[in-house]
NUPAMAR-530351 format. One line per 3 residues: their letters; for each residue x, y, z of C-alpha. Coordinates in steps of 0.2 Angstrom, whole numbers. Example, Ala and Ser with C-alpha at 12.3 -4.5 7.8 and 13.67 -1.06 7.14 Angstrom:
% residues 2
AS) 62 -22 39 | 68 -5 36;
This chain:
% residues 570
MNE) -73 159 21 | -79 166 4 | -70 161 -13;
VIK) -57 176 -14 | -52 174 5 | -51 156 3;
AIV) -39 159 -13 | -27 172 -5 | -25 160 10;
VFI) -21 145 -1 | -9 156 -9 | 0 162 6;
CRE) 0 147 16 | 8 139 0 | 21 151 1;
TGL) 25 153 18 | 19 138 27 | 9 148 40;
PAG) -8 141 47 | -24 146 37 | -32 152 52;
DVQ) -18 163 56 | -17 170 37 | -37 173 36;
RFI) -36 182 52 | -25 196 46 | -32 198 30;
EIP) -40 215 27 | -49 228 14 | -36 244 12;
RDP) -43 259 17 | -38 267 0 | -43 255 -15;
QWG) -30 262 -25 | -18 250 -14 | -27 234 -18;
DYA) -45 225 -17 | -36 215 -2 | -22 216 9;
FPC) -10 204 21 | 2 214 32 | 17 202 36;
FSL) 22 208 51 | 15 190 59 | 26 183 47;
AKV) 42 192 51 | 41 187 68 | 41 166 62;
KRK) 54 170 48 | 65 181 56 | 66 193 41;
APQ) 60 211 38 | 41 212 33 | 47 225 19;
FLA) 58 211 12 | 46 194 14 | 33 205 5;
REI) 43 209 -10 | 49 190 -10 | 32 182 -9;
ALT) 23 195 -22 | 37 191 -35 | 31 171 -34;
FRP) 13 176 -40 | 4 169 -55 | -13 175 -59;
EGL) -26 161 -55 | -45 161 -53 | -52 176 -45;
LAY) -35 182 -41 | -28 194 -53 | -13 203 -48;
CTA) -1 204 -33 | 12 219 -26 | 22 223 -12;
EGA) 18 241 -4 | 29 242 12 | 26 228 23;
YLN) 10 223 13 | 3 210 0 | -10 218 -9;
FRI) -21 208 -20 | -33 214 -34 | -46 202 -41;
QRA) -55 198 -56 | -68 213 -50 | -84 208 -64;
AWA) -81 190 -60 | -83 193 -41 | -97 205 -44;
EIV) -107 192 -52 | -104 179 -38 | -108 189 -25;
LQR) -124 198 -30 | -130 183 -39 | -129 174 -23;
IFA) -138 190 -12 | -152 188 -25 | -155 171 -25;
AGH) -153 169 -5 | -162 186 0 | -166 187 17;
RYG) -157 170 19 | -140 176 14 | -126 172 25;
QTQ) -137 160 34 | -129 142 37 | -133 125 45;
EGE) -117 124 55 | -128 122 70 | -141 110 63;
GKR) -147 99 77 | -138 108 91 | -143 119 104;
ILI) -137 134 112 | -144 142 128 | -141 160 132;
EFS) -143 168 149 | -146 186 148 | -157 203 155;
SPN) -162 195 171 | -169 208 182 | -173 208 200;
IAK) -192 206 203 | -204 219 214 | -191 233 204;
PFH) -193 242 188 | -182 237 175 | -167 248 177;
VGH) -152 253 164 | -141 242 173 | -148 226 164;
LRS) -148 236 147 | -132 231 140 | -137 212 145;
TII) -152 212 138 | -146 221 121 | -131 211 120;
GHS) -140 193 124 | -154 198 110 | -141 200 97;
LCR) -132 184 101 | -148 176 101 | -151 180 82;
LFE) -132 178 78 | -133 160 81 | -150 156 74;
RRG) -143 163 59 | -128 150 60 | -143 136 62;
YRV) -143 134 80 | -160 131 90 | -158 146 104;
VRL) -166 144 121 | -167 160 129 | -166 162 147;
NHL) -169 174 159 | -165 171 177 | -175 183 186;
GDW) -168 189 204 | -183 183 213 | -175 175 230;
GKQ) -165 181 245 | -166 192 261 | -172 207 251;
FGE) -188 201 248 | -193 199 267 | -189 219 267;
VIT) -200 222 252 | -214 212 261 | -212 221 274;
AYQ) -210 236 268 | -228 233 258 | -236 228 274;
RWG) -232 244 284 | -233 257 268 | -241 248 253;
SSQ) -258 251 246 | -266 236 234 | -274 251 224;
QLE) -257 257 218 | -251 240 217 | -264 237 204;
AQP) -260 254 196 | -241 254 195 | -235 238 202;
LKH) -217 240 200 | -216 260 204 | -225 257 220;
LFE) -215 241 225 | -199 251 223 | -207 266 233;
VYS) -211 256 247 | -193 247 247 | -184 263 245;
RFH) -193 269 261 | -189 254 270 | -171 258 267;
SAS) -172 276 273 | -183 272 288 | -170 256 292;
KDN) -153 266 294 | -156 266 313 | -171 255 317;
DAL) -164 238 321 | -182 231 323 | -187 235 305;
HEE) -172 223 300 | -179 210 313 | -195 211 305;
ART) -188 208 289 | -177 194 295 | -193 187 301;
WFK) -204 189 285 | -192 179 274 | -190 166 287;
KLE) -209 163 285 | -205 165 266 | -193 151 265;
EGE) -204 141 277 | -218 143 264 | -230 150 278;
PEA) -246 154 266 | -248 175 269 | -227 177 265;
RAL) -229 164 249 | -244 173 243 | -237 190 245;
WGR) -220 186 237 | -230 176 223 | -241 192 219;
FRE) -226 202 217 | -217 190 204 | -231 188 196;
ISI) -234 206 192 | -216 209 189 | -215 197 176;
EEF) -232 204 167 | -222 222 167 | -206 212 161;
IRL) -215 205 147 | -224 221 142 | -208 230 140;
YQF) -198 216 131 | -211 216 118 | -210 233 115;
LGI) -191 229 113 | -194 215 101 | -189 202 113;
SFD) -196 185 120 | -189 171 132 | -192 153 133;
SYE) -191 153 151 | -192 164 167 | -186 151 180;
GES) -177 163 193 | -167 159 207 | -181 152 217;
YYR) -185 139 206 | -170 128 212 | -173 130 230;
DRL) -180 111 231 | -163 107 221 | -152 113 234;
PGL) -152 99 248 | -148 85 236 | -135 97 228;
IER) -126 102 244 | -126 82 251 | -117 76 234;
LRQ) -105 90 238 | -103 85 254 | -101 65 249;
SGL) -89 69 235 | -77 77 246 | -77 94 238;
LVE) -87 104 251 | -77 106 267 | -81 118 283;
SQG) -72 134 284 | -74 145 299 | -92 138 302;
AWV) -97 140 283 | -95 127 270 | -84 129 254;
VPL) -77 121 240 | -56 126 242 | -50 131 224;
DAY) -34 138 231 | -25 124 219 | -34 135 204;
QMP) -28 151 212 | -47 157 215 | -52 161 232;
PAL) -64 147 240 | -82 144 233 | -95 148 246;
ILK) -108 136 246 | -117 137 263 | -116 152 275;
KDE) -114 149 294 | -132 149 298 | -134 135 282;
ATL) -141 149 270 | -138 146 252 | -131 159 240;
YLT) -132 165 221 | -117 153 216 | -126 137 224;
RDI) -142 141 214 | -131 143 199 | -124 128 202;
AAA) -140 118 204 | -148 128 187 | -134 123 177;
EYR) -139 103 180 | -156 106 179 | -153 115 163;
YQK) -142 102 155 | -153 88 159 | -170 98 152;
WPF) -161 103 136 | -144 96 132 | -135 109 126;
ERL) -120 113 114 | -116 130 124 | -123 138 139;
IYV) -119 157 138 | -121 168 152 | -122 188 146;
VGV) -117 195 163 | -107 211 166 | -88 210 170;
PQK) -90 212 189 | -95 194 189 | -80 187 181;
LHF) -74 179 197 | -91 172 201 | -92 162 184;
QQL) -75 156 186 | -77 148 202 | -95 140 195;
FKV) -87 133 179 | -72 126 191 | -86 118 202;
LEL) -94 110 190 | -79 104 182 | -74 96 199;
MGY) -91 88 200 | -86 79 184 | -96 85 171;
EWS) -89 85 155 | -102 98 150 | -94 112 161;
QRL) -81 115 146 | -95 120 135 | -101 135 147;
VHV) -96 152 142 | -95 169 154 | -99 184 140;
DFG) -94 198 151 | -98 219 147 | -94 236 154;
HVL) -103 249 161 | -115 260 154 | -107 279 159;
GMS) -116 296 158 | -135 288 162 | -139 292 179;
TRR) -148 307 187 | -139 322 196 | -142 315 212;
GEV) -136 298 208 | -152 290 208 | -158 274 198;
VFL) -162 278 181 | -177 266 175 | -176 259 157;
QDV) -194 264 153 | -190 282 156 | -174 281 145;
IDE) -186 273 129 | -199 287 134 | -185 300 132;
AIQ) -175 291 116 | -194 292 107 | -198 310 111;
RAE) -180 317 105 | -181 305 90 | -199 313 86;
RVI) -190 331 87 | -175 325 76 | -187 319 63;
EER) -198 334 64 | -183 346 62 | -175 337 47;
GED) -191 339 36 | -194 333 20 | -179 321 14;
KEA) -177 317 -4 | -181 299 -2 | -193 299 12;
RIG) -204 314 11 | -206 313 28 | -220 328 26;
KII) -233 316 19 | -232 301 32 | -246 300 44;
KEE) -245 305 62 | -246 288 67 | -234 281 55;
RGK) -221 295 61 | -225 288 80 | -217 270 72;
IAR) -204 278 65 | -199 288 80 | -201 272 91;
AVG) -189 261 78 | -177 277 78 | -175 279 96;
LGA) -175 261 99 | -161 260 87 | -151 273 94;
IVF) -149 265 110 | -146 248 104 | -134 254 91;
NDL) -124 265 104 | -121 250 115 | -117 234 101;
RTK) -105 248 92 | -95 247 106 | -85 232 109;
RTK) -94 223 124 | -79 223 136 | -78 241 136;
DVE) -89 255 145 | -102 263 135 | -103 282 135;
FDW) -121 288 132 | -124 306 124 | -142 309 117;
DRI) -135 321 103 | -123 310 97 | -133 293 99;
LGF) -149 301 89 | -136 310 74 | -141 305 58;
EGA) -124 307 53 | -108 298 61 | -107 281 69;
TGP) -127 281 73 | -140 269 74 | -150 281 63;
YCQ) -135 284 51 | -137 266 47 | -157 265 46;
NAH) -155 279 35 | -142 270 22 | -158 256 21;
VRC) -172 269 19 | -162 278 4 | -159 261 -4;
CGI) -179 257 -2 | -182 276 -8 | -172 269 -24;
MRK) -181 253 -28 | -197 263 -26 | -192 276 -39;
HSG) -186 262 -52 | -200 255 -62 | -193 239 -67;
EVN) -191 223 -59 | -174 219 -52 | -165 206 -62;
ARV) -148 196 -58 | -144 195 -77 | -134 211 -80;
DYE) -118 216 -87 | -107 214 -71 | -92 223 -81;
VLS) -99 241 -80 | -98 241 -61 | -80 243 -62;
SDE) -77 259 -50 | -68 259 -35 | -84 264 -26;
EFD) -94 250 -33 | -83 237 -29 | -80 242 -12;
LIK) -97 240 -10 | -96 223 -19 | -82 216 -8;
RLG) -91 222 7 | -107 213 5 | -96 197 -1;
ELP) -91 200 19 | -106 196 28 | -105 177 29;
NVI) -86 179 36 | -93 193 48 | -107 184 55;
DRA) -95 168 58 | -82 180 68 | -96 190 78;
AEE) -104 173 83 | -85 163 87 | -79 178 97;
CEP) -99 184 105 | -96 201 99 | -110 211 90;
SVI) -99 225 89 | -93 216 73 | -110 215 66;
AGY) -112 234 70 | -92 239 64 | -98 231 47;
TLE) -115 239 47 | -107 257 48 | -94 253 35;
LAM) -107 246 22 | -119 262 27 | -104 274 24;
SFN) -97 265 9 | -116 264 1 | -116 285 6;
VFL) -100 288 -4 | -104 278 -20 | -123 287 -19;
ARY) -113 304 -17 | -102 300 -32 | -114 291 -45;
RVL) -133 290 -49 | -144 272 -48 | -157 276 -60;
GGD) -157 288 -75 | -140 280 -83 | -139 268 -99;
NRI) -147 253 -102 | -132 244 -98 | -129 254 -80;
TPA) -144 256 -72 | -150 237 -71 | -132 233 -64;
RVL) -133 248 -51 | -151 244 -45 | -145 226 -44;
LTH) -131 232 -31 | -143 244 -21 | -155 230 -20;
GVK) -139 220 -12 | -135 234 0 | -153 234 4;
EVL) -155 216 9 | -138 216 18 | -142 231 27;
AIC) -160 224 33 | -151 207 38 | -138 217 49;
LSL) -151 228 57 | -160 213 62 | -146 206 70;
LGM) -143 220 81 | -160 219 86 | -165 234 77;
EAL) -179 239 64 | -175 241 45 | -187 257 40;
ERM) -192 259 24 | -195 279 28 | -190 289 41;
């Protein structure tokens, strides 16, 4: 909570008796700066006081006396509008950014604490498809957010590397596989033979039986089955790492479902001894009807374990290896019941840390499929994004700040990659994660509107101005000259970054950062449309250069938090 927000909260709490958290939550920046610098809607207060919100706003405004950074408080309808000491706040914010640089908004709240984040988690022996895209993008952003707050973040990739489908993959490879093609295009080839298996097995029970036999061999540790499975796992991880590196993402652990198999017998025995595990129609379950949930299936009739069983073992192992403040699972909405059951079973097992488990769910990606409904692979989407970005950049021609015509071909390719990837990332993160994401190539790659390239271009414009500025950036400026509504709107937004980071981390909601980045970029472009940064008098130019420097630093921080590159030319 910055000093201005804190002053407003103290005043309203003193006059109303509302809890500080309730007041802070509703403070906003008015759409029209003529209304005020900050505003507080009295609707929530009206419910408590049982009075009209307009009456309450007028009543509270009458008690206001100028104090510290707060200059005025007026009532406008149901809103309390506050004006603050602009020059004083501009000096505090811009000097703070100037001193901290890229560390601005960083805290030590999580110092000495560890957060585990499980995300991405594709299935081995298949190319990385877009179904795992949202988990990857959201999880990566959350890692950066929590690191910004001082936590030690452990990145977990819980690979889907066990289950009866691997009997099918082995069968398919043994029948139709090629070692040469496996070396040349490993995941593409495995997916092709796996798809062929499914086509051939529709009316072929013998093929299904062959797959079951191979999986049984795999479970029993038969050397040939284990060797094939191990090879498929190894080449899958190699391909995934190559793709993750391209996206700028890394993991601390690739321990998948198979890693926990040896822990399952002991886990099941403990569940039995504790009385939690009961037989139900030949299977073994943990009843959860007392908690309005269906039973948690732990063992099937054939004694085979399930994904839930392995997740319980994984949670135990992770707490033993990395005692955590929080363990976050970034997995889609369809798995909501699974995680409710997982957390409840761990709670019933007596683990206090079960209360520290969080399911960060998200919606689907819409508009990203082939006409025949086939699987869309992430590498194809990335390639398409980069090709389209290259065309968009070429069509834009020379830009006032970037002069794209002078950029060599190799650098232009790097820019296209950053713009293409940034467009995909921002399109995902600008939407509240629980909502479905609409995917439209023409819209997401636009340099106008709510897009990644628009935000990246705002940073490019800052860099262009700073390149043209011949002198050094200095924090000893006349802050009184930053008096226009456009300039002060920027200063207010820059001062909000620490609060925005806190809120995004607390809600596990990267869209808070994306929305803030977009608003800052729009505010900066409005400012540039009305004022010149360079070429003014000796009082105005240094102040506006410092302001532009602050915008540049904060945009770079935000783009990094989103997992996007902050370009200097575009």
